[in-house]
MARVO-240185 format. One line per 3 residues: number of its first residue (from 1); their letters; for each residue x, y, z of N, C-alpha, C. Coordinates in steps of 0.001 Angstrom, whole numbers, plus 500000, padded with zeros to 6 digits. Atoms other than C-alpha are relative to their C-alpha. Layout:
N
NUM) a) X/Y/Z/X/Y/Z/X/Y/Z; ...
! end
This chain:
80
1) xxx) 498727/499613/500535/984855/984785/530427/499811/500125/498360; 500423/499797/501335/983384/984269/526805/498680/500829/500066; 501201/499415/500175/980909/986650/525748/499344/499626/498578
4) xxx) 500348/500647/501239/980545/985125/522216/499768/498554/500133; 500276/501446/500139/979154/981746/521369/501264/499473/498861; 499100/500422/500995/981809/981798/518402/501357/499983/500775
7) xxx) 498690/500433/499472/984742/982063/520849/499950/498869/500948; 499883/501374/499190/983707/979027/522749/500396/498703/499145; 499989/501085/500846/983826/976818/519657/501786/499927/499711
10) xxx) 498758/500468/500575/987238/974938/518991/500249/500191/498690; 500011/499613/501483/988853/976082/515608/500156/498778/499298; 500004/501106/500840/989349/972454/514288/498927/499413/499885
13) xxx) 501450/500643/500172/985706/971657/514827/499397/500577/498730; 500591/499369/501204/985043/974147/511833/500441/499233/498858; 499438/500666/501220/987378/972261/509447/499203/498676/499811
16) xxx) 500777/501419/500422/985313/968759/509865/498702/500185/499113; 501064/500094/501194/982144/969910/508248/500321/500262/498875; 499441/499535/501314/983825/971629/505447/500558/498863/499325
19) xxx) 499492/501053/500771/985682/968439/504620/499332/498843/499885; 501021/500994/500432/982856/966163/504869/499146/500528/498967; 500763/499533/501006/981006/968514/502695/500525/499942/498645
22) xxx) 499108/500159/501041/983751/968535/500249/499868/498702/499321; 499904/501592/500464/983795/964691/500190/498570/499738/499306; 501350/500265/500762/979969/964627/499416/499929/500470/498878
25) xxx) 500078/499423/501446/980104/967279/496742/500921/499217/498941; 499137/500734/500962/983038/965508/494996/499614/498805/499552; 500132/501300/500483/981896/962046/495093/498619/499500/499713
28) xxx) 501352/500365/500108/978188/961624/495665/499500/500711/499088; 500767/499233/500936/976786/964487/493790/500444/499892/498530; 499501/500224/501485/978891/963687/490688/499514/498659/499555
31) xxx) 500455/501230/500417/977592/960028/490512/498709/500217/499078; 501457/499802/500824/974739/959954/487585/498929/499237/500895; 501163/500491/499237/971258/959373/488877/499441/498667/499855
34) xxx) 500269/501452/500403/970779/955928/487385/501158/499216/500957; 499064/500808/498950/973838/954525/489538/499661/500444/501103; 500335/499699/498530/972910/956440/492440/498660/499363/500477
37) xxx) 501358/500506/499578/969252/954943/492328/500398/498551/500096; 499678/501340/499644/970934/951431/491851/500800/499679/501284; 499288/500089/498634/973068/951979/494964/498965/499956/501039
40) xxx) 501216/499760/498901/969939/953147/496914/499341/498645/499831; 500816/501307/499861/968034/949978/495796/500954/498844/500730; 499193/501104/499424/970992/947721/496570/500114/499926/501599
43) xxx) 499837/499700/498323/971358/949261/500195/498652/499658/500658; 501571/500453/499377/967454/948956/500801/499954/498411/499837; 500226/501372/500020/967467/945249/499544/500921/499244/501075
46) xxx) 499039/500622/498781/970451/944369/501833/499454/500263/501404; 500492/499945/498734/968722/945861/504834/498708/499203/500044; 501209/501080/499949/965413/943827/503867/500680/498624/500364
49) xxx) 499317/501128/499914/967733/940930/503496/500419/499423/501364; 499440/500214/498845/969704/941272/506610/498806/499861/501111; 501026/499976/498882/966648/942148/508810/499102/498621/499982
52) xxx) 500774/501284/500303/964773/939142/507161/500738/498741/500719; 499244/500976/499526/967543/936934/508217/499986/499825/501564; 500127/500238/498593/967595/937946/511826/498691/499910/500676
55) xxx) 501456/500442/499567/963770/937607/512111/499805/498485/499591; 500100/501285/500364/964069/934269/510256/500346/498931/500890; 499232/501113/499098/966596/932273/512311/499551/499774/501163
58) xxx) 500515/500467/498636/965155/932672/515667/498541/499166/499983; 501189/501082/500060/961799/931161/514270/500305/498857/499721; 499773/501174/500705/963432/928458/512540/500662/499242/501388
61) xxx) 499485/500728/498941/965341/927595/515941/498964/499662/500877; 500845/500350/499198/962256/927753/517951/498913/498891/499735; 501335/500753/500305/959472/926133/515861/500597/498809/499045
64) xxx) 499578/500968/501002/961659/923673/513659/500814/499139/501026; 499381/501024/499252/962883/921518/516520/499710/498717/499775; 500285/501488/500289/963206/917795/516011/499562/499252/501276
67) xxx) 500628/500697/499124/960709/916396/518176/500007/498448/499940; 499881/501539/500205/961297/912940/516693/500949/499426/500804; 498912/500561/499379/964255/912317/518626/499599/499473/501291
70) xxx) 500596/500650/498614/962224/911715/522035/499297/498710/499499; 500665/501310/500401/960058/909060/519948/501199/499127/499692; 498968/501075/500279/963385/907564/518532/500661/499586/501274
73) xxx) 499262/500517/498769/964917/907312/522041/499076/498939/500398; 501007/500956/499353/961596/905584/523218/500260/498728/499200; 500153/501086/500785/961642/903274/520323/501251/499237/500246
76) xxx) 498683/500773/499560/965381/902279/521061/499851/499660/501025; 499985/500656/498784/964888/901722/524530/498892/498636/499810; 500681/501301/499870/961863/899368/523693/500833/498744/499068
79) xx) 499358/501018/500700/964117/897621/521090/500888/499293/500902; 499278/500598/499206/966611/897059/523756/499536/498971/501022
! end
């Protein structure tokens, strides 16, 4: 039915990339480089921090269990 690949595209799909590129041109590329570098560093630091939390919490849960509870229970039974 369609001989061209251009005829297969819906017309509103061509608006979306232009709108996104306008947003990028107007907001991101007009930011000075030093502020852009600060934003990039903050994003990288937050990614490392969040990843570290997700790695740290399971190990704390697994290896930092309070094994003294069993000994305290045995001592309390002996005291009774």
